[in-house]
N, C-alpha and C positions, 0 to 999 in steps of 0.2 A: 726295669724302671729307669727312666731318664734321671740322672743325678742333677742336683742343684747347681753344681759348679759349671758344667758346660753352658747352661742357660744364662749364668751370670754374665757371660761374655756379651750377651745381647742387650744389656742394660743401656749402654750408650746409644745403640741403634733405636731402641724404643723411645728414649727420651728425645732424640732428635726428631723422630716422627711426630711425637706429641707437640713439640714446639712448632714444627712446620705447619701442621694442620691447624693448630690453635691460632697462629698468626696469619695464616694464608699468605705468607710472604713469598716473593720470588727469590730464587737462589742465585748466587753469583755464577756468571756464565762460565762454561768450559772454555778451553783455548779456542781461538778462532778456527772456523771450519773452512774447508776449501770452497772457492766460489763456484757458482753454477757452471756446469758444462766445462769444467777444467779437465785437462788431461795430464797424467803423470806416468810416463813410461807405459807399462803394460796394464795400468789401472785407469779407467775412465771415471772421473769424479763429477757428480752433479748434485745439486741441492734443491730441495723444495721446502717451503715454509708456510706456516699459518700463524696468525696472531690470535693468541688465546684471549678469552674474555677477562683475564686478569691483566691484560695489557702487555704481556710478554710475547715475543716472537719465538716460536718453537720451530726447530728444523729437523730434517732428516737428510743426511748426506750419503749418497751411494758411492761405493768404491767397487766398481764392476771390473773384474779381471777379464782382459781380452783373451778369448779362447778361439781355437780353430773351429770353424763351422763343420758340423757333422751332417748337415742336411736332414736333421730329424727334429721332431717336436719334443720338448722337454717337460719332465715333471720335476717339481722343486720341493725341497724340504725347508720350511721356515723354522728358525730356532731363536726364540726370544732370550737374549743373552745379556748378562751383567758383567761389568768389569770386575776383576778379582784382585787388582793391584793394591787396593786399600780396604781393610775390613771396616765395617761400620755403616751407618745410615746415610741418608741423602744429605750432602753438604756441597757447598760451592768451592770453586778453585782456591779462593783465599783461605777458607777454613782448612783445606787440604794442605796448603803451604804451612800453616801453623802446625798441623798434625805431623807433617813430614819433619819439621824441625824438632818437635818434641819426641817423636818415636823413631826417627831415622828411617822412615819408610818412604817409598815412592809416591808420587802424586797420582790421583785418580785419572782414568781415561774414560771416554764416552762409552755408555752402554750401546748395544746395537741389535738389530735384527739380522741374523746370519741367513744367507740364502745358499743352500747346498744343492748340487746336482743330484737328484734322486732318480734319475732315469736309468733303469736297469740296462746294463750292457753298454752304457755310454763310456767313452774314454775318460770322462771327467767324473765318473760315478764316485760320490763321496767327497768331491772337491768343494771347498768354500769359494763360490764365485762372486759373492758380494757381501760386504758388511755395511749395512745401512745404519750409520751412527746417528744418535739422537742428541739434540742439544736444546737449551743450555743446561738442563738438569743433569747432575752426575749422581751415581750411586742410587738409582731408582729402586734397585732390587727387582729387576724384571721377573714377573711371575707367570700368570697364565694368560692364554688367549682363549678363543672359542674352541669347542671340541672338534668341530668338523668345518671345513671350508667348502662352499659351493660356488659355482661360477657366478661372478658379479658381486660376491660378498666383499666387504671391507674386512680388514683384520683388526680386531679389538684386543689391545695388549695393555695389561695393567702393571703399574709400578707399585709394588706392595708398600714400600716405605716412603715413596715420594707423594703418595696419594694422588697419582696422576695416571690417566688412561690415554693411550695414544691410539689413533685410528689411522691405519695404513691402507693405502691404495696399492693393490698388488696385481692390477689388471694387465701390466706389461712386464711381468717377471722375465729376467731376474732384477729388473729395476723396481724400486719401491718409492712411493711418494707419500707425503703426509697429507691426510684429508682433514684431520681435526685433532683436537686435544681437549681432554676433560681435566680441568685443574681442581685443586682443593677448594677454591672459591665457588666452583660450579656445583659442588656436592656438600653443602654445609651440614647436612644431617648424616653423612656417612664417610668413613675412611677405610683404608686398607683394602683396595680393590683386589678381588680374587679371580673369579672365572666369569665367562660370558657365554651366552647361547644365542644364536642368531635366528631370526624369523625369515619367512619367505620373502618379505618385502625389503630385506636387507638391514632392518633395524636390529637391535640387540638388547636383551636383558642382561644386567650385570649384577653380581653379588658383591656387596661391600661388607666385609666382615665386621668392621669397627664402628664405634659410636660417632657422635657428631664432632665437628671440629673443636668445639668448646663445650665444657660441661654445662648441663642445665637443659631447659626445654628447647626443643627444636620443632619448627613448623614445616611439614612436608608439603608437597605440591598442591594437594587438594584440601589443605587446611587441617589435616590430622596433626596432633601434637604428641610427642613422646619426650620423656626426660632421659638424658643419657649422661654418662660419666666421662665423656671426652674421647679424644682420638685414640684409635686402636682399642677402645673399650667396648661398652655395650649401650644400646643395641645397635646392630647393623641394619642394613637396608637393602632393598631391591630397587634398581633404577632401569629406565629404558633410554637408550641412546639412538639418535639417528645417524646416518652415514657420514655426517660432518662432525660428529662428536657433540651435538647439542643434546642436553639433558631434557628429555620430554617429560619425565616423571621421576620423582623420588618418592618411594613408598616405604612405610615403616614395616620391618619384619616382625616387630613386637606387637603383641595384642595390647588393647587398652587396659584390660584387667590383668591382675597378677597371674603369673604363670607358676609352675610348681615351686615349692619352697627350697628345692635343691638347685634353683637357678641363681647361683651366687655370682657376684661381680665385686670388683675392688676399685673404688669404694662401691658399696651396695647401691644398685639402682632401685628406686621405689616408683612404681611397683616392680617386683623382680621379673626378669625375663631371661630366657636362654637364647635370644635372637642374635646369633653370630653366623650368618649364612656364608657357606663356602661353596659347595657344589651347587650348580643351577642348571636345570633342564626344562624343556618345554615340549608339550604335545599340543600343537595348534589345533588339530582336529578335535581334541577333547577340551580345548580351552582351559588347560591346566598348566601351571608352573610349579615345579618342586624344588625346594632348597633344603640343604642339609646343614645343621648347625655344628660348627667346629669347636670353638672355645673362645673365651675372652682373650684375644691375641696377646695383648701386652702382658697380661697376668700369666699366661702360659709361658711366655718368653722369660719373664722375670722370676717366676716361682717365688713370690715373697712369703709364702706360707705353705703348709701342707693341705690347703683347701682345694681338693681335687674336684669340687663341684663347679669350678670354672670350666671344666671339660664337659661339653654338652652331650646329650643323648636324645636330641629331638630332631624331628623332620617337619617341614612346613609345606602345605599345599595351598595354592592360590588359584582363584578363578580369574582368568584373563580374557573373558568374553569381550570386555571393553579393554583393548590393549593398553590404553593410557590410564586406565583406572583399575589396576589390580585389586583384588579383594582377598584377604587372608581367610581361608575356610577352616583350616585345621592345624593344630600343633600336636603331634604325636610323640609320646615317649617310647623309645624302643625297649622291649622287654629284656631282662637279664638272661644270661645263658647258664649252662651247667658248670662252667669253670669258676672256681673260687680263688681269686687272685689276692696277693698281699697288699696291692694298692688299688684303690678305687678306679684310677685312671686306666687300669688294664682290664677292667671288666668288659664283657662283650659289647655293650651298647655305647661305650664311651668314645668321644672324639669322632663324631660323625663327619667324615671328610667329603665323600663323593656320592653322587646319585647318578643312576642311569635308567632310562625309560625304555619300554618296549616301543615298537614303531608301527606294527601292523594295525589296521583299523579294528580288527576283531580282538585285539589284545589291549588291555588297560593297565598292565602291571608296571611296577617300578622297583628298582633295587637301590640300596644304599650300602656303603662300606664304612667301616670304622677303623680309624688309625690306631687308637689306643686299644680297642677291643679285638682287633684282628679277625673280624667277622663280616659276613654279608647277610643283609636282611632283605626281605621281599614282601610287598603287598600286592595282591592280585588286581586291585581296582583303585586307581588314584582319584577316581571321581566319587568314591564313597565318602559321605560326610564324616564318617568315623572309620578311617582306614585301619585295617588290622595288619600289623607288621610282625613277621616271624623270622627268627634266625634260620637260614637255610644252608649256610656253609661256614666252616671255621678254617682259617688259613693253616691251622695245625695239620689238617688232612693233606694239604699240598706239601708242606715241609716234611711230613712223614714219608710221602712218596719219594722225596729226594734223599732222605737220610733216615731210614727206619730204625737204625741202631741208636739214634740220639733221643734224649728227652726233649720233645719238641713243643713244650709250652711256649706260646708265642705272643703273650700280651705285649702291647706297645710295639708291634712289629712295623708300624709305619705303612699299613695298607693304604693305597692312594688311588690313582687313576682307575676308573671303572667304565666299561663301554659295552653295550650290546651290539651284535652284528645287525645290519639293517633288516635282515630277515627274521630276527628274534630267535635264532637257533642257538647262538652261543653268547657267552659273557666272558670278557677279557678283564684281567685285573693284575696290577703290578703291586709288589710289596717290597719295602726298602730293606728290611733286615730281619733275621731271626730274633725274636724278642728276648730269649734268655741267653745265657753265656755258654751254653753247653756245646755250641758248634765250633768253638775255638776260632771263629772268623770264617769258617767254611760256608760257602753258599749264602752269603750275607743278604742277597736279595733274590727275587724271582719274578717271573711273569707266568700266569697260568690261564688256561681256558676251561670253562665249564660248559657242558651241554645242558641247556635249560629248557629244552623243548617240552618235556613232560610237565615241568612246573608251570610254564607259561600257558600251555594248552589246557591245563586243569581249570583255569579260570578261578572262580570263587570256591571251587570244590577242592582246592589245594589242601594237602594234609602235611606237607613237609614241615618239620620243626626239629631243630637241633636242641635236644633237651636231656641227653645223656652223655657221659664222658666217652663212651665208646663211639658215639657219633662225632665227637670232636676230632678224633684221630682217624676215623674210617669213613666219614661222610654220613649223610642222613640215611636212616633206615627206611623211611617211607618211600614208596615206589616213584613218587613224583619229585624227589629231591634231586638237585643238580648232581651230575656225575663229572668227576675230574677227568678231562680228556688228555691234557698234556701240561707239563710244567717244565720251564726252562730256568735253571739257576743262572743268576747274574752275579758272578763273584766280583768283589770290590775290596781291595786291601784296606780301604779307609773306613770300613764298617759303615758305609753309607748304603748305596744301592739305588735302584731306579725309583723315581717318585712320579714322573709324568710320562705319558705316552700318547700316541695317536694312531688310529687305524688308517691305512691307505685306502681311501674310498674311490680310487680311480683305476681304470685299466685302459690300455690302448686298443683302439678299434680301427675300422677302415680308414685309409689315408693317413694313418698315424695320429689321428685325432683322439683325444681322451674322452672317455665316458665314465659316468659314475657307476659303481658296481655294488651289488648287495652281498657279494662274497669276497671279503678282503683276502689278499694273499700275502700281506706283510703288515707289520706295525713297527713303529720306531719308539724308542724310549730314551729318556735323559736321566743320567745318574747325578742328580743334584737336588737338594731340598731348599735350605735357607742358610746363608752365610753364618759361620761361627756356631751353628747348631751341631749337635752330635751326629747329624746326618748330612754332613756337607757333601759327601759323595766324591767320586774321582773325576767328575766333569767330562765324562764320555757321553757320546750320543751313538747308540747302537741300533742297527736294523735287524729285525727278526722276521724270518720267513714263516708263513703259515701254509702248511700243505693242505690239499683238498680234504684230508682226514683230520685237519686241525692240529697236526703235530707241529710244534714250535722248534725252530733251529736258528742259531745265529747266522746271519748273512756274512760270510767271511770275505765276500767280494766288495762289501761296503767298507773300504779301508781308508785310514788316515793318509793324506797325501804326503806327509813328511815321514812318518814312522813305517808305513806299509803294513801296519797291524790292523785287524778288524776293529771297527768303531772309529768315529771321528773324535780326535782328542781336542778338547777345548783348553787344556793346559798346554800352551804352545807359545813360542816367543813372538811370531809374526802373523799378522792378519793383513788382508788387503788394505786396511786403513793405516797400517803401520805396525811397528814393533811394540805393541802395548802389553804383551804378555798374557798370562792366564786369564780365562774368562769362565763364567758360570752359566751353563745352559739350563734353561728351565722349561718354558712352554715350547711345544713342538706341534707342527701342523703341515700336512701335505697340501700343495696348491699347484695350479697350472695357469699359465697366461690365458686370459679370457679367449684370445683368438684361437687357442689350441684345444678348446673344449667344445664338444658338440652334444 
């Protein structure tokens, strides 16, 4: 169980967020950035900018390290990164000066999109070749981007606490340009941007977990009205963005009618709703969008009471036949499992973090994972008006594979990123930590692979259901249940562990050009969750190899350029943009310059 004391450290962060979104005010600018196309020794500096609809000019400044040409096309890893020099929420330089005087701490530095050479065999493999710093906002708390990048896509990157989404142009990597920005004033009915999913036309849907900028009724794009309790509260929303960051639609995630009486919020929203969307996925061919409800964010951070009904157990499915007029079709409560936990937040269906959908035309299934409940659920048909969700795997089974001698009860293990392979054969999942204290800190996190072929191919005839304690530790007894293929421990002395990851969806083909692949051979993960939380992590980014038989192993050739140890360290003194110290890596994404993809 997460204690109250660690979360109390986040009180100031949440209050700053509330004040920011409520006033929709611009922040004090960060220190001046280098001018366009300036050069500084071995680093080439260039800046692009856009003017937000709030009147502020936003910038991204590249700091590209000069490297010796290898005569080869490159693959890149993008890491959405926050400055770690000052704890707390989004504030301006002046506020940081006051904070520095009061607490004796250093001032904040810009957040940035790190560009790392991810080309296997390259002499610069694992080297940070660009830090594209953003301004003028500081301490955005960079969070998630989209799950997969395709040629021509922009990159959509949310600032969790600044209530700002940045749209990056990565067509000419390692250089990055700013295409647009979505400010707090652009999304009056939603705050706390989380994840994004892109469409074939390059636009994106985004999940905003939090309520409207100010408490009270809010009118969405097509005239719908919902009443919310304010920033980072309830209800959240779904929005659609174009490639310049223009908001095409804000759509309420909440129903008009009251949802279950267990949908608590603080203060209570009337009618009650559990709408706090976190994960977001789309099947364009099925005209369906799926979101998973996480929690009322500010209340989870503050824990003002023992009311764990702020932790959600619901999944939402929308009809997107008209892309700019989503329509909420169903709100499903996940069923409870066989474990009986001392705290409600640790029960199997609680804190629904992520969703992953099948991809093949003859498959219609979808998965969700729970952060509090340490479980994976599945429905065989997301087009069903009343989808039936069942628990199909408990993380305890994977932890038992790692350490069978331990008591592996794992409620509140921080199960996070979830992704199907493009061919629907496998499901990949990262977990932050063992939920109980029996491990003594050993194997605090993990990434594992499930074979889900039998489950997916069963269609609506699926029988898998984790409903006994034996299945909790040994996997499902029904023949179509997922089977655990491989599990890789991710040890972290900070008791954090991996939160976010991405599959490498590229392979190199004729002429060195890159092509998308349906059989990934590696994934990347980031060991960081949210600042000042119990799951801060050790700020490493690690590459994991996936063998043809789906065996996972740490890529020891993906080394930090300073320490020479496997994984790239984001706790370091120097970056291409200067000696700004430690940083917090969150969202990760593989990408290739448009000219190098065929």
